[in-house]
N, C-alpha and C positions, 0 to 999 in steps of 0.2 A: 442538529444534520445527520445526527450519530453516539448517540446516549448507549452506553454501558452500567447497567447496576446490578452487584455482589453475581455475576455469571461467574460463574463457576460450571466445568466439563469433567470431568476422569475417564479415563481410558480404560481400561482391563494393565494391571504389571505396575497404574500408580500416575503415569502418563498422566497430564493434563495441566490448564490454571483455575485457579482459585479467586473468586472471591473480587474480580474486576470492576471494577467501576473510573468510568473516566467518559465524556462528551469532547464530542469537537463542533465549534460552530461555526458557523458562516464566516468564509471570508478568511480563519484562523487555518494553517500549516503546523499540527501538533504530525510527530516524529517519536519513531518507537525505538527505544537501542535496546538491547542488550547481547549479552554473549548468544554465540550458536546456542541450542535445544532451550531458549528461555523461555518462547514459547510463544515467541510474537507471529511469526505465521498460523499457529493452534488462532490467535486474538483474531488473526485478521481475516477466515475465513468462517471464524464466527460472527463479523461484523459482516459477510455477506452470502450466511445462511446456506452457506458449504456444508459448516457442518453446523447443532443446535442442541445450546448448552444444557445439562443439567438443572442446576438452581439460575434464578435470578433469571433479566429480561434485557436483550437488546432492545432498541429505538431506532426505524428508522423514519425521517423525517417526521418525527414526531408518532409512530404509531408503532409499537409492537410488530416485529418481523411476522412473529403470527398472524397476524392482519391485514401487512404491508398489501398492496392491492399493484399485480403486473401491473400496472403502468409505473408504480413507484421508483424498479428497477432500472427502467428508462435513464431518471437520473443520476445513474451510478453509475464509473465508468472505474475499471480492476483492472490488475495486471498480478495476482498473487504467482510466485517463485519463478513459471515462463510463463512466454507466452504464448497465446491458446489458440492458436489455429491449424488448419487445415496444409498439411506439408506439401503435397499434391497442389495445392494452387496455387495464382500467382500471388503477389503482391495487390494488387490491384483489388480482385479475386477476394481476397480480406476482407480487405478494407470495407469490400462494397457490405458484403457478411455482416461484417458489424452494421452497419446504417444501416441495413434491412432492421437488424435482432432487436433498433435499438430505437426505429423513424426518424431517421437523422436522413436531410436530405442527400441524396449523393454527391450535391456540390461539396458535401464541406470531405471529401472523400478524395474527392482533385486540389484540395487545400489542403486536408493532411499531409500528403506528399511532397509536396512544397515543404512545409515546413520543417517535416522531417526527414527532409533531403533522401525522400526515397524514389523518388522521380524517377536516376537511372535506373532502379531496379524493376519499377512498376510491374513488368512481364516475367515476370524471374522467378520458379518456383521456388516458396519457401523454403524447404527441405534443400536449394542450394547454393542461399543465403549464408553468408561470416554470422556470428555471434551478433557482433556490437550490430549489423543491421533487422539481424531476428527482431531483438530488441526496441529497436525502432518499428520495428513494425507493430510490438505488441500498444506500445504504450499510443504510438496513432492509433492503433485499435481501441483502445480503451481511452481516448482522450475526445474521439475528432468529435460528438456529438452532446460536445460542451458540457460536461457532468455536475449537477449539482455537486456532489459527493464523489472523491476520488479517493479510492483504495491502490497504494504503488509497495509493495511489496518487496525489497532492494532494486529502487526501479533501475541503476544505476549498475546494476549486472552487464562485463562485458562492453560498454558505453568509450569508447573514448575521451578524450579532455575537452573537443567538441561538440561531441555528442553532453556529457554531463552539462556544458554550460547551457546551452539547447532547453536540456530538461529542465533550469535552476528559472530557466527564465521562463518557460513555461508552465509551470505551478506556480512564483511569484507573481505572478499575469493574471489568473486564474481568482490566485485567492482575493487580490485588489478587484477582481471580479464578483468577489461572494460565494464561489466556493469555496467547503468543503473538502481539505485535505490532513489524509492521515500517509504516514507513507514510515514503511523501515526500514533502515540502513544500518551499515558498518561506518558509516565514514564519517564522526566526530563531527572533522570540519565543517563538510559542502551541508548537514543537516543546519549545524548551528549558523549557516550565515541565510537560510530562508524558513529556517520553524518560530514559531510565536512560544510554541514550547516544546520542551523535549523529557516523552515520561520512558523512565530508566525499568526494565523486564528482568525481574533475576528470577528464576527458579518457578516457571508455572504464578507468579503474583508482580503485579504493577508496586512497586518500591519507593514515588516520589519522583521528585519533576529534578536536571539535572540546570547549573546555573551557569547557561551558553555566554554571558557577561566573562569568565574566566578565562586565563590567558595558557593553560594547560591542562582540554577538557578531557584528553586523557588519561592520564592521575585525578584527576578527579571522578572521570567513568569508572573505573577497576580500585579505587578510594570505596566509593559506595559500595562497590560489586563486596569487598569482600567482608565492612563490617555489615551488609544485609546476612554472608554469611556466614560470618561468629556468630550474630542472632535465633541462625538456623541451622543449626548446626547438624540436623538431619538431612542429608539432602535426598530432593525429593525427586526421583524422574521425570522430568519433560520433554518434549518435543518442543524441536526451532516451531 
């Protein structure tokens, strides 16, 4: 569904990512974790062609992003950093626009309002929502068209515990139905509950996988980061 092959991008001043190689297959949840500034959001922007690599290839559904048809993007659902919404429009209006952009049946919009517990706020303008309801609106918009590939950057931001459980159930169900999911998070225990693989990122590089069967994930995570820093004593300036 999504594949990176030796992908690098360097910004002015040295920030960026280098030699990223990994793939996300159908029915698989891949979690991406790293410290702030590790390059996780840059990786996801590359996956969505919001940025273009200087070297290497990103493939979507088996095609290079340079060759991907517009119709391919209808099969992608994404939320990067903050929900993409028109602040003066209502929740329902924003979801309707998302339906139109993805060529989805409007009935999915009404189902999504119920699923994400947004019905009481459906006619409220987006800018008047709480942070949690804004995030749920963004998730509803990203997922309501049943995308084949889901890319979510810190999706549990601002969510209350009940909404975190809802998000977990949605992602695990969609993976069972064959969707490929790439998700970044700071919450190690949470991603360990849903991820098939957890990729570690540090200083713009993928440095391996985290064993999620261990009892102390935080210690294992920080130990791996420290070991990597010791092998790369000259820190690179990277972006989040």
